[in-house]
N, C-alpha and C positions, 0 to 999 in steps of 0.2 A: 547948170541943168541941176531940177530939182528932183528930191525924190521924198516921196511921201511912204510912211513905215505903218504899212499896215499889219494887224495884229493877225498872227495867224489864226485860221478857220480850226474852232475846237470839236473835237468828234466826243463823243461819249465814250469813256475807258473801254476797250473792251472786257475788262474785269465786271462794270458796272452792268454790262449787256447780260453777261452771263449770268448775276445774280438775279434780275428778272428772267431771264428764261428760266432758269432755274424754278423760281417762285411762281411761277404762270405752270409750269410740269407740277409742282407738289398743290398748287389748288386747283387743279386739275384732277390730281389722284383723289385728292378730298372728298372734290364735290361727289367722284365716282365710289370713294367709298361707302359716303353718308348716304349713296342712293342704293346703296348694294344691302346697305345695311339696315333701310329703312325698309324696304321692298323684303327683303327677309323675314324682319319681325311683324309684318304681316300677315306671315302664314302661319299655321297653325301649331301649335305646342305637340299635339300628337301627331301623328299619322295616323291612327286609328280610334276610331269611336270609343272615346272614356265614359265614366260613368259622371252621369249630368249633374250639375247642379242647380241650385235654385237664386237666383239672382235678383233682390228685388231693387228698383229702380225709384226713389223717392222723388216727389212731386216737387218740381224747380231745380233737379238736382243738375248741375253743370258739368260740361264735357271733361275737363279736368277731375271731376270728384268720381264720376262714372269711370274714365279710366282707369284710377288708383282703385278702385272697386274691384274693377275686374283684373288687374295685376296682382293686387292680393290674394284673388280668389284662387292665383293660378290660370288662368282661362285666356290670359295673351301674354303676348311677350314684350311687350314694350308698352306703356305706358305713353311714352314719348309720340310714338307713331301711331297710336291709335288716337292720339290729340289730332296728330295733324293729318291724318286721312280724315276724318271727318271734317276739319276746317277746310282740305282739299275740296273737300264732295259737298260744299255749304248745308252740312245738316248737323252744325254744335249745337242747333237749338232746336232740332229736331228728331229728339231721341227722346222717347213717350216713356213715361212713368209705366210703372206696374211689373209683374213677376215673369223672367224669363229662364225657360231651361235652357242651359246651356253645357258646352261641354268643351275641353282642350282639343279634340278636332276638327274645331271650327274658327275659320279665318276670319279676319276684323273684319274683313267686308262684309261677311255671313252673318256676323252676331250685329253689324251697324245695321242691315239690312231687317235683319226680325223688330231691331227697336226703333226705327224710323218710321215702321209699318206698325208697330204695335201688338206685333204677333203673341201675346203673353202663352204662359201655359193653361191652355183652356179648362185641366181637370184643377183647380185651385181658388179658391176665394183669399184675396189680396187685401189684408188692411195697410194700407201706405201709412208710415208715419207723417206726425206734424197733421193729423186731418180732423177735423172739425164734427160733430156726430152727425149733424145732418150731410158732411158729404160720403160719412161711411155708409148712410141709410142709400144714398143714391147712388153709391158702389154697388150695395147688395141689391136695389132694383134692376144694374147693368148686369148680374150676375144671372137674374132669371128668377130672384125670389119675391113673390107675392106682396101687395101693401100691408094685407093684413099680417103674415107671417113677419113681416121686419117689425111692425108696429111691435108685438107680442116680445117679438127678438131682443128689443131695443126697450123696453119695460124694466127698468129695477125690479119690481114686482113678480118676475118672474125668476127671480135669482135669488130668493130671503134664505140668508144663511150662507149666501156664498162666501166663501172665506178671503176672496179678493174684495168683499165689499164693507168688511166689517169696520172701516174706516168712515166709510162712504156717511155725511149726513143723509139723514132719512128723506128730506124733500127732496136733495139733488140727482141729477140723473146720472149718465151713465158717460158723462163726458171726461176723458182723460182717462178713465180705464178700459180701454180695449186696447189690447197690447199690439202694437202693430206687427205683422209677421201674413206669412201664405197660409192656408190652411188647407186640406183635401176637400173635395166637393167631390159628389156621386150624384146621379140620378135621385136620388132617395134624399139626400143630406138637407133639411133644414136650415132656415138661417138662425135659429138659435142655438143647434149644434155647433154653429159655427161660434156663435159670441160665447156661448161656452169653454168650448176651446182657446179662443181670444183671453178670458176672465182667469181661465187655469193657467197662461204664461204670466199672465201682470202677476198672478200670484207668489208664482215662482221668482219672478223679479223684484218685488217689495220683500226681500229677504229681512230676516231679525238685526241683520248690520247696517241695509237699510234704514231701517226704522227707527234705530236707535240711532244713525248718524242725524235722519232728518231730527229727533228730538235734543240732540245734542246743539243744533242750529236754535233751537227755540221753535222748532216747526214742529205741527204734529203730521202724521200719514197727511192726509188730506191736503193739508198747506204745502208740502213736502212737493208732492202731485202736481198742485196747483204752479208752483214755482218752476219745476221741472217743465212744464208745457208751453211755458215761457221763453224759459235757456232753448228749448226744441225747436222752436222757431225762429230765433233772436239768432243763432249763430251753429255752425254744422260742425267746426273739429272738435275734438276733446278736450285740447288746451284750451282753444276758446269759450266751450262750454263751462269748463271749471274755472276761467277767469271772471267770464260774465256773471256765473252762479254767487263769485262773490263781491261783486260790483253789488247785487241785485240784494243779497246778503246784509250787505254793510248799509246798506242804504234803508233798509228794513229796518236795522239797529236803529238808526238815523232818525226815523222817522221820516225822512225825506221820499217823496214819491219814488214810484219804480220808474217812471219815464220809459215805459217802453212802449213803442209804435204799436206792435202785433196784440198788445190787449186794448188799445183804443180801436183797432180795427176788428177785432171779435166782436166787443159792443154793437160799434155799429151794423156791421154786417147780421149779426143774430136780431137787429131791430128793424132789417130790412131799409137800412139806409144807404147801403153800398159801404165802402171803402173810403171811411173820412176819418181824421186824428181830431176835428173838430166836434164830434159828435159828442155828447155828455153823458154817459152811461155811467153805472158803477164798475166797471170794466175800464176806462179811462185812467191808466196810471199817469198820465202826463197830467190831470188835474187832480185826480187823488189820492192820497196816500194808503200804503195798505199793500195787500196781493188783490188781486181781482177776486169776485166772489165764489167764482168755482175754476175749474180745469180750462183753458182753451181751446186745447186739442189733445189727441193721445201723446202718449210719450212712449221712447225707446231705452234702453237700458244705459244708454250715455249719459242722455238726460240727466236721469235720476242719479246714477252717480255720480256726476258733477254739482247737482245740489248736495248729496249725502258728503260728497268730498270737494269741497270748492279750494280753491287755487288759496295756495298761502301768499297771498298778496294783498295791497292797499290802494285798488284804483276804485272809483266814483263814476266813471264815466267810459263808454266804449262806443264805438260807431264802425259799421262794416262799410268799406269804400267800394266803388263799382267794379274794383279788382277785386272784389269778395276776400280781401284782408281785413282784420277786426283791428281798427287802433284803439289801446286804453290810454284814460288819462287819469289825472290825481285832482287837476282844478278844469273850472267849466271854461275859463282861458286858452286853455290846452285842448278843451274837448273841441271847443268854438273853431280853432285852429283846425285840426285833423278835420273835421266836417268839411271847414272849406276847402283843404287842399285835397283828400281826398275822397270826396261823396259829394258827385255832382249830381246825376242822373238819376241814382238810385232816393237820393235823400229830396228831389224837388217831386215826387212822385204824390 
């Protein structure tokens, strides 16, 4: 009589089952805790109305940048919760530029509602950062100023001997000089009064330190403003701006083209040819060496400081990837590799 030896059936050790059960309980607990933290962080920071703060959302600002701006201003509990909320509501790209009057008693939902509906402060005139003169003119029209009022307000001859303009070439317009900020407006406010306030703020930013620092880099004040306008549009964080300023200053000293897309776009747009890198204008620094003839937009303190005090680095190239991260390189080969790896959508536009 034959007997076949059959291996005994194996059962999962009880200890393993206990471990799995514990892990599932911990996972469920962690999920509930994260959910609790998320909904708590959507609530207002304060239970009662606080002093309102003016928050200016720049044109093209990302949801991540806006979240950080609100957190730094003490208006929301968590940048993470804000970003998750706008993603869940599918409005990451629906937050509108402008100046908003916000306070810490508003929830994330209330703040996002204001921003997605563009409910800006109505008693202010906001000049946004990185705006061309023609864009500022259009904004003034939207605030209700007349065409004649705007034309006079944007005429440099209106501001003879204004201290902000002492370094401006005689033939140049106000491009680059209108400091981005929000200015009070009443029913009697004129466009000229808004521009005067903007020039006053620009003069306050052009400190003796800034002017001297420009000169130490071999730049006149007007050239410093011009380069700052390029930096303003190319990158957004202060660290990136200082490194980008270093790249541009190094290329200027070497006699190499700046290689800036935004200058090419400016030249083609003001000539009425749309957004083009191929249009050959004096502003196309992909083709021509040196700085563009004039600033290409207004600038804020961050860009001015970056040009005045560039990073102590030796990069010669940079590219901002589709994820918003700027990658700096020493050689053209490194730059091309970074572009191929990180910049697909943006670099194909």
